[in-house]
N, C-alpha and C positions, 0 to 999 in steps of 0.2 A: 621566415615569412616577412622579415623586414619591417617596413613601415606600415604594411597593410594588415596588421594582425586584427585590428578591429573588423575590417571587411572580411577576412577569413572567418573570424567567428560568427559573423552575421550569416555568411553563406552556410556554414555548418549548422547553425541553429535553424535556418529556414529548411534546409534539406531534411534534418531529423524530424521537424515538426510535421512535414509533409509525408513522413513515412519512409525516408531513405537513409535512416541512421545507420543501417548495416553497410552502407557504401562508404562511410566517412574514413574508415581505415584505409581502404583501397585508394582514396583520393588524398591520403596523406593528412587528413583532418581528425584523425581519432583522438588525439590528445588535447584537442581544444575543448575548453569547458563550455558546455551548451547551457543556454538559459531555458527557462520554462516558457511554455506557452500553449494555446489551444491547439488540440490535435484535430485533424480532419475526421469526418466520419468514416467508419470502417467500410462502408458500401461503396466507396469511390475506388475506380480502377487505378492500377498504377500509371497508365498513361495519363489519366485525368489528374492524378496527383502531380505529376511531373509538370504538366502544363501549368498548373497553379503555382508550384514552386518557382518556375521560371518567370512567371509574371510578377511575383512578389520580389524576385531578386533584381528586376529593373531591366533598363533598356538593352544592356549588353546580352543579358541572358535571354531576353525576349528575342533578340535578333538571332542568337545562337539557335534557339528553338525553331525559329522560322526557317533558318537554313537547314537544319536537320530534318524538317517536314519535307524537304525536297530530296532526301536521300534514302530511297527505297533499297539502295544496295547495302544500307547500314542498319536501318531500323525496320521492323515489321510493320504491317499495315495499321495496326490499332494505334501504335505510336505516332505514325505519320498523320492519321486522322485527328488525333488529339492535338498535336503540335501545330497543325494547319490552322487551328482556331485561335492561336495566340494573337492577342491584340496589342498593338504598339501605342494605344492612345495614352495620354498624359494630361495632368492638370495644366490649365492655361497659365502661361507667363503673363504677369501684369503688363498692361499696355505701356506704362512708363518705362519699364525695363527693355521692352522691345524697341521703342523709339529711341532709347539711349544707345542701344547696341547699333542700330541702324546709323545713327548720327556719328558714332565713333568710327565705324567702318567706312562710311562714304563721304565723311567731311562736311556735312551740311544737315540742316533740320529737315524733317520730313516734308514741312511746308515748302522749303527751298527745292527739295529734290523731286517732289511729286506735286501734281496738280491736286490730287486727293489721295487720303490714306485712311483706311478704315482700321480703327484701333480694335474692332471686334474681330477675333481670328476666324478665318475660314475652316482651319483645322489645327488641331494641336497634338503632335506625335511626340515619341520619345527622343527623336533627334532634333526636330525643328518645329517651327510654328509659321503658318501661312496666313498672309493678310492680303486683302484686296486693295489695289491702288490704281491710279491712272497717271500717265505720264502727261507732261505738259502739252503734248501734241494730241492728247484725247485717247491714247492707246491704253486699253485696259490691260493691267498686268497682275501678277501675283508675286508678292514679296516673301520669300522663304527665309526665316531668320534661325540660324542655329541657337539652340537652347544654351543659356549661360551655364557653365560648368560641365556641360556634357562630355567635353573632350577629356577633361581630367578624369572624370568618373569612368568613362569607356577605357582610357588607358590603363587605369588601376585594374579594372576587371579583366582586361585582355592579359595583363601580366599574371593575375590569378589564374585564369583559365589555362595559360601555357604551363604553369606550374602544375595545376591539377592533372592536366594531360600527361605530363611527365611522371608524376607519381602513379597514375593509373596504368600507364604503360609498363611500369616496373612491377605493381603490385596485383594486377588483375590479369590472370592468365587467359581468361575468356576472351579477352580483347587483344590477345598477342598479334593476331593476324592484321589487325588495323593499325595503321600508323597515326595514333592519336596525336602526336606531337605535331605532325605535318598537317593534320586536319585543322588543329588549333591555330597554327601559324597562317594557314590559308584563309581561315575565317578572320583572323586579325587583319590581314591585308584588305579583305573585302570590306570590312566595316570602317576601316580607316578611310577608304576611298569614299564610302557614303558620307563621311564627315566633312568632305571637302566639296563645296559647292562649285567650285571652279572645275572640277573633274566632271561634276554632273552636267555643268554647262557645255563642256566639251563633248560629252556623250550625246547630248541633244543635238548639237550641231552636226555630229557624224551621221546620226540618224536622219537629220534633215538633208544632208547631201545624198544619202542612200536612197530617199524617197522623193527626190526633187522632181523627178519626172512621173510621179504618180499622184494624180489629183485626188485619188480616193482616200489617202492618208495624209493627215495634217500633223506636222510636228511643230509645237510652238517655238517661236523665236526667243532667243536669249538676248537681253539688253546688257551688254559688258560694262557700260559706263556706270552702272549702278549694281555691279556684281563683284563679290570677293569670295574669299574661301568660307566666310561666315554669313554672307547675305547673297541671295540669288534673285535676280529679277527676270521674270519669264512671262511671256505673253499668256494672257488669261484665256482659258477654253471655256466657251459657253455652249451647253448642249446637255443632253440627257446621259446618265451613266447607262452603258450598254445593257445592263441588267435591270434598269429602272421599269417599274410596272407599266409605264406608257410606252415604252419600247416593246415589252413582251405582249402588249395588247395590239401592236400593229398587225396588219394583215399578213398572212403566211408568206406571200411573195416577198414583202419588204424585209421580214425578219430573215428569210432565207438569203436575201442579198447581203444583209448586214454580216451573218454568219461566214458567208463566203469571203467578204472583204477582209474580216479579221483574220481568217485562216490564211488567205493568200499573203497577207502582210507577214504573217509568222513564217510561213514557207519561204518567202523571199529572204527574210533575214537569215535563215539557215542556209538555204541553197546558194544564194547569190552573194551575200555580204559576209557571212561568217562572223557577224556581229549582231548580237540579239538582245531584246529586252527581256531581262530575267524575271520580271515580276509582272506579267500582263493579266493581273486579276481585273475583275469587272470595274473596280473603282478607278482604275487607270486607263479605261477606254471610254470615250464619249461619243455619242452620235450627234453629229452637227447636222446631217441630213440622211436620207436613205442612201445616198451615194458617197458619203464621206465620213470617216472615223477619225477622231483626234486621239493621240496618245500622250500621256503625261508620265512624270516620275521617272527619271532616267539615272537614278543612283545606283541600281543594281543591274549590271549588264554582264553578258558573257561573250566570250570570243573563242573561235576554233583556230589554233595556230597550225603551221605546216607540219610540225612534228605529230600533233595529235591526228592531223588528216591522215598522215602516213600509217599511224596504227590503225585507225578506222579503216582505211583502204585495205590493210592486209587482212583485217577481219572480213571485209566485203569479198575479197578474193577467196578467201577460205570457204565462205557460204556458197560462192559460185561453183566450186567444185564438189559440193555436198560431202566434204570430208570432215567428219566429227573431230578426228585427230588434230587437224590443222585448225579447226575452229577453237578447240580447247587451247592450243598454243597461242593463237591470236588473242584470245580473252585473256591469258595470262600476261601476255606482252602488254595489252591495253591497260591492265589494271596497275594502279599505282603502288600497290603493296605486292609482296612476293611471298604468299603463303605456301606452306608445304601441301600442295593440292594432290589429291587423288585424281590423276588424269583419267583412269579408267572409269571411275564413277561420273566425272565430269563429262566425259564422252558419251556415256549412256543417257545421261540427263539432257544433253544437247540433242541427241537422237530423238528423244521423246518430244522435246520442244519443237524441232524441225517437222515432225510428223503432224503436229497440230495445224500447221499452216501450209503444208505442202500442197501444191496445185491450186491454191486459192488466189484469185486476183486481189492485188493490194486494195482496190476500191471496194471490196466487200469485206475488208478486215476492220474490226474496231481497233484503233490504235492503242488506247490506254490499257485494255487487257493484255495485249501483246507485250507491251512495255513491262507491265506489272509482273507477268510471268517470267519474262527474261531477267529482270532484276532480282526477282525472288530466287532464280536459279544462281545468279551471281552471289547473292547474300549467302545462300546455303553452302556455297563453297568458299565463303570468306574473301571474295574478290571485290575490291574497292575501285569504283571508277574515278577517273579525274573529276574535278568539280564542274568543269564545262559540261560534261555529259549529264551530270545530275542536274544542272541548271536547265539544260535542254529538255531533259524528261519533264521537269516542273512546267517549262513552257508548253510542251505538248499536252500534258494533262489539262492545264488551264484553257488551251486553245480548243481542245475537243470538248471539254466540259461546257464551255461558253457556247460553242456552236450547237451542241445538243440542246442546250436550254432555249436558244433561239428557234432552232429548227429541229423537232424530235427526230427526223430522218437524216440528220446531218451526219457525214462520215468523213473524217480527215483524209483518209485513204484516197478518196476521189479528187481531193485537191492536191495530194502529194504526186499522185501517178503522172498526170499530164505534165505538170510542171517539171518533174524530174526528166521526163522523156524529151521535152522541148529544149531544155537547158542542155542536155547531153548532146543532142543532135547539132544545136547551135555552136557548141564549144568545142566539140570533139575535133582535134586536128592531130596530125601525126605526132608532133613534138609533144603536145600535152598528154597525149595518150601514152607515149613512151615514158614520159616523166612520172606519171601516176602509176603506171604498171611497175616501173622500176622502184617505186616506194612500196610496193605490195607483194614483193616476192614471198613465197612460202618457205621453201627450203631448198638450197641447191642440191642436196643429196638425193631429193626426189626425182631429179631429172636424170640421174645417171650420167654416164660419160658421153652418151651421143646426143648432140643437140639437134633439134628438128631442121631440116635442110632450109626451111623458111628463115630460121634465125640467122643461119650462116649467110644467106643472101642479103638479109636485112643488114648485117654487119658490114658486108662489103659496100653496100649502098651508103651507109653512114660514113665509112672510111673515105669514100670518094666524094663526099660532100653532096651527094645527090639527094634531093628532097623527095620523099615518098608522098604521093597524092592519094587520098582516099575519097571516095564518093559518099554522100550521106547515106545512100541506100545500102552501101556495104556495112555501115555502122549499125543498121537496124537489129540484126540478130544480137549485137553486144547489148544494145540498150534494152531489148525485150529481155535478155538474160538479166540485166540489172533490175528490171521491174519484178522478175520472179524472185530475185534475191530479196527484194523489199518485203515480200510476203513473210519472210522468216526473221526479219531484222528489227531492231529497236526503233519503232515508230518512224521508220524511214530516215532516221537520223543519220545512219551509216551512209545511206545512198546520198543524202544531202551533202555530207561532208566530203564524199568522193567526187560528187558532180561539181562542187565548188572548186576543188582542187584541180580539176580538169582545165580551168581556165587560167591558171596562174603560172604557167611555164614561161620564161624568157629564153631566147634562143641562145643555145650553148656554142661555144667556140669549137673549132676543129680539134684543139688540144684536149678539151674536156671529152669530146666525143672519142677520141682515140683512147684516152684513159679508160673511158667507159667500156670500149671494145675489149681491151686488155682485161679489165675486170670480169667481163662476161666469159671471155675465152678460158681464163683461169678458173672460173667457177667460184669466185669468192664473194660476190655480191648478190643482193636480193634481186637486181635486175635481170639477171640471167634466169632466176627462178620463175619470175612471173612472166617474162617474155616467152620462155620456153614453154611453161605451162599454158599460157594463153594459146600460142600458136599450135601447141600440141592438141588443145581442145578444139580449135577451129578446124584443125586437120581432121580430127575424129568426126567432127559435125558435118564437114563438107566433103569428106573423102579426097582431100587434096587442096581444096579451097582456092581462093583467089588472093592475090597480093593486096 
C-alpha cells in the first residue's frame, strides 16, 4: 500500500462505518485496523449508505459515484437513483488563495488582468471554484479556478481505486464478468481530463464550431489569453436555468419550444457530430430567450469513434433482419467484456424484448423505458457496454426527463424519427452505403456459397471503376426499415451512430476496391456478408428489385 497507508485506512474506516465492512476483505483492506465512529441508522438502504460513504470519501469517490450512476448495464435501478443524488459541492476556498493562484498562473494581479473581479464565488465544487469578472473591454466572464491540492488528492485516490479494482477482480467472483480494472482505468482518464481546463476549453470550442450555424444554441466563448490548465476564462451566460420556476411557469407553447430546442441539440450531437455533452443536467442549460438556449460546463464529453460505429452498425443490421441469434452475437461483440454467456437464454430474452416494441412507430415510444429494459437485459447477462454508450444513455435520460418536465406530452422519439430520416436521405450515397454495409456484416457462413446475382454485378461495376448512382426515392425503403429498427433499439442511439457513419467515407482507390472485391469473392470479410444479406433482402422484398 506504499505511501498511501493513511488514506487506505481512511477508506476502510468510512466503508465499515457505513455498513460495508463485509466487503473489505474482497477489496484487499481486511487487515487494516479500523477506527471507531458512529454507525448509520439501520433503516437506511444499502444504496443510500453507499451514497453517503462516497460523499464522505471526497471528490474522487463522488465523481466515481456520479459516473456509476450512468451505468445501468452495471448497477440496478435503486443504486442508480441513489448515486444520481451525489453532490459535488465543497467548502469555499478563501478569496486570498484564489487570487494568489490566478496571479501565479496568469502573471499579473486580478486588477491588472480584469476590469472587475468578484471575490465572492458563484459556485464552489469539488474540483474548482467559479468567480464573476469582467474583461477590460467590458465583456462579462466567469473565472474557474482549480482548487489547490486537488490534483495530488485525486491522483492518490485514483491509484488507490486502481488497486482496489485489482483486488476485487481477484477476490470477488460475483464480479468476474466485469473488467473492473478497465473501468477504473477509464474513469481515471476521464477524471484527469476534467482536471485540465485547457481540455475543457478545447471541448467548448469544438461545440461552438459544431453549432456555429445554429442560432438557437449558444456556446460561450473561451478567452485563451487568461486561460491555463488551472484557470479557465469563459464568457458568462445570463439567463434562467432551464428548470427554473419562472421557466416552468411560461405558457405551454414556449415551454414546448424550449423542450424541442434542447432535444434537437442533443440529437444533433449524436446524429451529426459524434461528439456530445455528457452531463446536460438542468443546471448546465440556460434559457436566454424562448428561441435560444445556452450550454455550459464542458469538462465531461463523449465521442463515438469509427470502431464503435462499426459495432453499433453490426447490431443495427442484426435488428434489421429480425434474427435473435445475430443480435445476441452483435451484443457480445459490442460489449467490452467477454463473459461466458448463455446464448440460448440471451436469444429468448431478446425475442421477448423485441415483441414489446414490434410494429410501434418510434414517435409513439418513450425512450427512457426502452433504454432501461434493454440495459437491464444486458446487465442480467453480465454484458458491459463501452463507456461512450453509457454516457449516451445518461444524455438520453436527461434530455427526455427535461423535455417531459417542460412539456408533459414531450416524446423524444418524435424528435429522433424525422431527424434520422432526413439525415439518412441527405447523406446516403453509394460509397457511403457500401462503407457502412461493409462494416456491418453478420457472418459469411450465412450466405452460403452462392452470392446473389446483384452482388456479382456490383463487383463488376466496382472493378471497372464505374460509379453506381442511386436516386433518393430508391433509398426510402431502406430508411423506412431503419426507422422500424429504431422501435427496438436503445434510444435511437444505434440509429444515430449508423447515420452519422454514413457521411464519413472518403473515396477509395481502385487498388482498395480490387482488394475488397477479392475479399468478397473469397468470402473472408464482413463486407460480403452485409452486401449479400442486404441485396438478398431487397430481392425478397421486391421480387428482383432495382439497381
